[in-house]
C-alpha positions as CSV (number, residue, x, y, z in Angstrom):
1,M,64.0,132.5,69.5
2,K,64.0,132.2,65.7
3,L,67.8,132.7,65.7
4,R,68.4,130.0,68.3
5,L,66.1,127.6,66.2
6,I,68.1,128.2,63.1
7,I,71.4,127.6,64.8
8,T,70.1,124.4,66.4
9,I,68.9,123.0,63.1
10,L,72.2,123.8,61.4
11,L,74.2,122.1,64.3
12,L,72.0,119.0,63.9
13,L,72.5,119.1,60.1
14,S,76.2,119.4,60.4
15,T,76.3,116.4,62.8
16,L,74.3,114.3,60.4
17,V,76.5,115.1,57.5
18,R,79.7,114.5,59.4
19,A,78.4,111.4,61.3
20,P,79.7,108.8,58.8
21,S,83.3,110.1,59.0
22,L,83.2,110.1,62.8
23,V,82.6,106.3,62.9
24,A,84.8,105.5,59.8
25,P,87.1,102.5,60.1
26,S,90.3,103.5,62.0
27,A,93.8,102.2,62.4
28,F,96.9,103.1,64.4
29,A,99.3,105.7,62.9
30,N,102.7,104.1,63.1
31,E,104.5,107.1,61.5
32,V,103.8,110.7,60.5
33,I,105.9,112.0,57.7
34,I,106.0,115.6,56.5
35,T,107.2,116.2,52.9
36,G,107.5,119.2,50.6
37,A,108.1,121.7,53.5
38,T,111.1,123.8,52.2
39,Y,111.0,126.8,54.6
40,T,108.8,126.0,57.5
41,N,109.9,124.6,60.9
42,K,108.7,121.0,61.0
43,D,108.3,121.0,64.7
44,L,105.8,123.9,64.2
45,L,103.9,121.9,61.5
46,R,103.7,118.8,63.8
47,R,102.0,120.9,66.4
48,Y,99.1,121.6,64.0
49,I,98.8,117.9,63.0
50,P,96.4,116.2,65.5
51,I,98.0,112.8,64.8
52,T,101.0,111.3,66.7
53,D,102.9,108.1,66.2
54,G,100.9,105.2,67.7
55,S,97.7,107.2,68.0
56,L,94.3,106.1,66.7
57,L,93.7,107.4,63.2
58,T,90.4,108.4,61.6
59,D,89.3,110.3,58.5
60,T,88.2,113.2,60.7
61,Q,91.7,113.6,62.0
62,I,93.1,113.7,58.5
63,R,90.6,116.4,57.4
64,L,91.3,118.3,60.6
65,A,95.1,118.2,59.9
66,E,94.6,119.6,56.4
67,E,92.4,122.5,57.6
68,R,94.8,123.4,60.4
69,L,97.9,123.3,58.2
70,Y,96.1,125.4,55.5
71,A,95.0,128.0,58.0
72,L,98.7,128.8,58.8
73,N,98.6,130.7,55.5
74,I,102.0,129.5,54.4
75,A,101.1,127.0,51.6
76,A,99.0,127.0,48.4
77,N,97.7,123.6,49.5
78,A,98.2,121.1,52.3
79,K,97.3,117.5,51.5
80,V,97.3,114.8,54.2
81,S,96.8,111.2,53.2
82,R,97.0,107.7,54.8
83,V,99.0,104.7,53.4
84,S,98.1,101.4,54.9
85,T,100.9,99.1,56.2
86,P,100.8,95.7,57.8
87,D,101.1,97.1,61.3
88,G,99.0,100.2,60.9
89,S,99.0,103.3,58.7
90,R,101.6,105.8,57.6
91,V,100.4,109.4,57.5
92,L,101.9,111.6,54.7
93,A,101.5,115.4,55.0
94,R,102.5,117.1,51.8
95,I,102.9,120.9,52.2
96,N,104.0,123.1,49.3
97,D,105.0,126.0,51.5
98,G,106.5,129.4,50.4
99,Q,108.2,132.4,51.8
100,G,108.4,136.1,50.7
101,F,106.2,139.0,49.7
102,V,102.9,138.5,47.9
103,V,100.4,141.1,46.7
104,E,96.9,139.8,47.2
105,P,93.8,141.4,45.6
106,I,91.2,141.1,48.3
107,E,88.0,142.3,46.7
108,F,86.9,143.8,43.4
109,T,83.9,146.2,43.6
110,V,81.9,148.3,41.2
111,G,82.0,151.5,43.4
112,S,84.6,153.3,41.3
113,I,86.8,152.8,38.2
114,I,89.8,152.6,40.5
115,N,88.3,149.8,42.6
116,L,87.1,148.0,39.5
117,M,90.7,147.8,38.2
118,L,92.7,147.5,41.4
119,G,90.3,146.7,44.2
120,N,91.6,146.5,47.8
121,V,95.3,145.6,48.0
122,K,97.0,143.5,50.6
123,L,100.8,143.1,50.9
124,V,101.8,140.0,52.9
125,Y,105.2,138.6,53.8
126,H,104.5,134.9,54.2
127,N,106.3,132.6,56.6
128,F,108.9,134.9,58.1
129,N,112.0,132.9,59.3
130,G,110.1,129.7,58.6
131,L,107.8,130.3,61.7
132,A,104.5,130.9,59.9
133,I,104.6,134.5,60.9
134,N,102.8,136.6,58.2
135,P,103.1,140.4,58.5
136,Y,100.6,142.2,56.3
137,A,99.4,145.7,55.2
138,E,96.0,146.1,53.7
139,Y,94.8,149.3,52.0
140,N,91.4,150.3,50.6
141,I,92.0,152.6,47.6
142,S,88.6,154.3,47.7
143,T,88.1,154.9,51.4
144,G,91.7,155.0,52.7
145,E,90.9,152.3,55.3
146,T,94.2,150.7,56.5
147,Y,95.2,147.6,58.4
148,L,98.7,146.9,59.6
149,G,99.1,143.6,61.4
150,T,100.8,140.2,61.8
151,Q,99.3,136.7,61.7
152,T,101.2,134.3,64.0
153,P,100.8,130.7,65.2
154,G,100.4,129.8,68.9
155,L,103.6,129.3,71.0
156,F,102.4,126.1,72.6
157,L,98.9,125.4,71.3
158,P,97.6,124.9,67.7
159,V,95.8,128.3,67.6
160,Y,96.1,131.3,65.3
161,H,96.7,134.9,66.3
162,D,96.1,138.1,64.4
163,V,97.4,141.3,66.0
164,G,97.2,144.7,64.3
165,Y,96.3,148.3,63.9
166,H,93.3,149.7,62.1
167,V,92.6,153.2,60.8
168,H,89.3,154.3,59.2
169,T,87.3,157.4,58.7
170,D,83.8,157.2,57.3
171,T,80.3,158.7,57.4
172,Y,77.3,156.8,58.9
173,P,73.6,157.8,58.6
174,S,71.3,157.1,61.4
175,S,67.9,158.2,62.7
176,L,69.6,161.1,64.4
177,G,71.4,162.3,61.3
178,E,74.7,161.6,59.6
179,F,77.9,161.3,61.6
180,T,81.5,161.1,60.7
181,V,83.5,158.6,62.7
182,D,87.3,158.6,62.8
183,K,88.7,155.4,64.3
184,N,92.2,154.3,65.4
185,E,92.1,150.8,66.7
186,I,94.3,148.1,68.1
187,Y,93.0,144.5,67.8
188,W,94.0,141.0,68.9
189,E,92.1,138.0,67.4
190,T,92.6,134.4,68.4
191,S,91.0,131.5,66.5
192,Y,91.1,127.7,66.8
193,I,90.0,124.7,64.7
194,P,88.6,122.0,67.0
195,A,87.0,119.9,64.3
196,P,86.6,120.0,60.5
197,G,84.5,123.0,59.4
198,W,84.6,124.8,62.7
199,K,86.8,127.8,63.5
200,P,85.6,129.8,66.5
201,R,87.3,133.1,67.2
202,V,87.6,135.7,69.9
203,K,88.5,139.3,69.1
204,V,89.4,142.2,71.5
205,T,89.6,145.7,70.1
206,R,90.7,148.9,71.9
207,S,89.2,151.8,69.9
208,F,90.1,155.5,70.0
209,Q,87.4,157.5,68.2
210,R,86.4,161.0,67.2
211,T,82.8,161.5,66.3
212,K,80.9,164.5,65.0
213,P,77.7,165.4,63.1
214,L,78.4,165.7,59.4
215,A,77.5,169.4,59.4
216,S,79.5,170.2,62.5
217,A,83.2,171.0,63.0
218,Q,83.2,169.9,66.7
219,W,84.6,166.5,67.4
220,A,83.7,164.4,70.5
221,K,86.5,162.1,71.6
222,H,86.1,158.8,73.4
223,S,87.6,155.4,73.7
224,A,86.0,152.0,73.8
225,N,86.7,148.3,74.4
226,I,84.9,145.9,72.0
227,Y,84.7,142.2,72.6
228,E,83.6,139.8,69.8
229,F,83.0,136.1,69.7
230,Q,82.1,134.3,66.5
231,L,81.2,130.6,66.0
232,P,81.3,129.8,62.2
233,Y,80.8,126.4,60.5
234,K,81.4,125.5,56.9
235,Y,80.8,122.3,55.0
236,T,81.9,121.8,51.4
237,S,81.3,119.1,48.8
238,P,81.1,119.0,45.0
239,H,77.4,119.5,44.9
240,L,76.4,120.9,48.3
241,S,78.1,123.5,50.4
242,Y,76.6,125.4,53.4
243,G,77.8,127.6,56.1
244,M,76.5,129.3,59.2
245,S,77.8,131.6,61.8
246,F,76.7,133.2,65.1
247,T,78.5,136.4,66.2
248,Y,78.1,138.1,69.6
249,S,79.6,141.5,70.2
250,A,79.7,143.7,73.3
251,G,81.4,146.9,74.1
252,D,81.9,149.6,76.7
253,S,82.9,153.2,76.2
254,S,84.4,156.1,78.1
255,S,81.5,158.4,77.2
256,L,78.7,156.2,75.8
257,T,76.5,153.4,77.3
258,G,77.7,149.9,76.6
259,F,76.1,147.8,73.9
260,Q,75.4,144.2,72.8
261,Q,74.8,142.8,69.4
262,R,73.9,139.4,68.0
263,L,74.0,138.2,64.4
264,G,73.1,134.9,62.9
265,E,73.9,134.1,59.2
266,M,73.5,131.0,57.0
267,E,74.1,130.2,53.4
268,V,73.4,127.1,51.3
269,L,74.9,126.5,47.8
270,F,73.7,123.7,45.5
271,R,75.8,123.2,42.3
272,D,75.2,120.8,39.4
273,E,77.3,122.2,36.6
274,P,76.6,124.4,34.8
275,Y,73.8,125.4,37.2
276,S,73.9,126.7,40.7
277,L,71.5,127.9,43.4
278,R,72.5,129.9,46.5
279,L,70.2,130.7,49.4
280,G,71.1,133.0,52.2
281,A,69.6,134.5,55.3
282,S,70.6,136.8,58.2
283,L,68.9,137.8,61.4
284,G,70.4,140.2,64.0
285,S,69.6,142.4,66.9
286,S,71.4,145.0,69.0
287,S,70.8,147.2,71.9
288,A,69.5,150.8,71.6
289,S,72.9,152.1,72.7
290,T,74.7,150.5,69.7
291,P,77.3,153.0,68.2
292,V,76.4,154.4,64.8
293,D,79.3,152.7,63.1
294,R,78.0,149.2,64.3
295,L,74.3,149.5,63.3
296,F,72.8,147.2,60.7
297,Y,72.7,148.8,57.2
298,L,71.0,148.0,54.0
299,G,72.3,149.0,50.5
300,G,75.5,148.5,48.6
301,D,77.2,145.5,47.2
302,E,76.4,143.1,50.1
303,L,73.0,143.4,51.8
304,Q,70.2,144.7,49.5
305,R,72.0,145.4,46.3
306,G,70.3,148.0,44.0
307,Y,70.2,150.7,46.8
308,E,72.9,153.2,47.6
309,A,75.2,152.0,50.3
310,R,73.8,152.5,53.8
311,S,70.5,153.7,52.6
312,F,68.7,152.3,55.7
313,S,69.9,151.6,59.2
314,G,68.5,150.1,62.4
315,Q,69.3,148.0,65.5
316,A,67.6,144.9,64.1
317,L,68.0,143.1,60.7
318,A,66.3,140.4,58.8
319,S,67.4,139.5,55.3
320,S,67.0,136.7,52.7
321,E,68.4,136.2,49.3
322,I,68.1,133.7,46.4
323,E,70.7,133.6,43.6
324,V,70.6,131.5,40.5
325,G,73.7,130.9,38.3
326,Y,74.6,129.5,34.9
327,R,78.2,128.8,34.0
328,L,78.9,130.3,30.6
329,V,82.6,129.2,30.6
330,P,83.8,126.2,32.6
331,D,85.6,127.4,35.8
332,S,85.2,131.0,34.7
333,I,82.4,133.3,33.7
334,E,79.0,132.7,35.4
335,L,75.7,134.5,34.6
336,K,73.7,135.2,37.8
337,A,70.3,136.5,38.7
338,F,69.4,137.4,42.3
339,A,66.4,138.5,44.4
340,Q,66.7,140.0,47.9
341,V,64.2,140.8,50.6
342,S,65.4,142.7,53.7
343,Q,64.4,145.1,56.4
344,V,65.9,147.0,59.3
345,A,64.1,148.3,62.3
346,P,64.7,149.7,65.8
347,S,64.0,146.3,67.3
348,L,62.9,142.8,66.3
349,H,59.4,143.5,67.6
350,Q,59.0,146.4,65.2
351,F,59.5,144.5,62.0
352,S,56.6,145.1,59.6
353,G,55.6,144.8,55.9
354,K,56.1,148.6,55.4
355,R,59.8,148.3,56.2
356,I,60.5,145.6,53.7
357,K,62.9,146.4,50.8
358,T,63.1,144.3,47.7
359,S,65.7,144.0,44.9
360,L,66.1,142.1,41.7
361,G,69.1,142.0,39.5
362,M,71.4,140.1,37.2
363,G,75.1,140.2,36.4
364,L,78.3,138.4,35.4
365,E,80.8,136.9,37.9
366,L,84.3,137.1,36.5
367,P,87.0,135.3,38.5
368,S,90.2,137.4,38.7
369,P,93.5,135.7,38.1
370,G,94.4,133.5,41.0
371,C,92.1,135.0,43.6
372,C,88.7,136.5,43.8
373,S,85.8,137.7,41.7
374,F,83.7,140.7,41.2
375,L,80.0,140.9,40.3
376,W,78.9,143.4,37.7
377,Q,75.2,143.9,38.4
378,L,72.3,145.6,36.7
379,P,69.4,146.2,39.1
380,L,66.2,145.3,37.3
381,R,64.0,146.5,40.2
382,S,64.5,147.8,43.7
383,G,61.7,149.1,45.9
384,T,59.7,149.1,49.1
385,L,56.6,147.1,49.9
386,G,54.2,149.6,51.4
387,S,55.2,153.1,52.6
388,P,58.5,153.7,54.3
């Protein structure tokens, strides 16, 4: 009930924020011109522009065109603008597209010196044959986790496909002990942008797994089909940004009982340079038959920093975080302090004060060249309210 209430409030908030643009003055688009596209097929680009010659033109359509073009992952930026003419408006789509191999650092962590220096590495060939086809290979240096896949546009509709192969072996603690899971998975994800800020996606995974207790040498083999639906929303402005998402997962297995999982997340960022304030919250639940590799975990660099990774696990999750930042160098180094309160339990009804985990910390966020950032953090306090 609480999760539904949060989603309803955010939906209403997004409608209020977007409402002015939905009723903005409109005109007819008498011409759509694409400029700057050196490599990409222009008929393909037009398919992702929700504006045609002679159609009614609104600011919402312009923002939607920008988001759809950028999501093709072929251009550093995509700018769509309107030029008024006596008989309507001319739409200019400026796309600085590219083609060829690019090495993208995905995430910088503090788990090891290797990851601190190199992080996860992703090799992408952008815009194969000018058709917005992007083959990629992603490798995690510390864990050996590997993705091999291809991002492609839709053949007839303005959708986005991601088809690939995933390999990962890892150890997961649970109430029944620690288990090693070896996964080989084939996945197909399709997403769509129906309106600015929205990008719902559906993902289907065929997973072939081997599972064994950590102290055992006997593997149990099984296969599973996993279905995932995610409804994310994101709004961005110079001083206020917020996002929310709801994810529903379900799966069936050749040897295990099927499972269901629901997760709601939201985040709000207030920024008035050099200060920033970020608020975040998560609430999730899953069935008792949820596989060990899909339980909710606390600890590590994301949920409940200050604890070892996967220190606590359960079928239900509640988490909240507040983070305050001060920019030391414009557009660069930022000093941050955070506080997190979270808990996991066998079910939502079993949440209690004794399960709550708290963390306090501070650190520096250092943007890496042209991409991401990593947060060096010094936990000032981490503990449990009450007995475990």
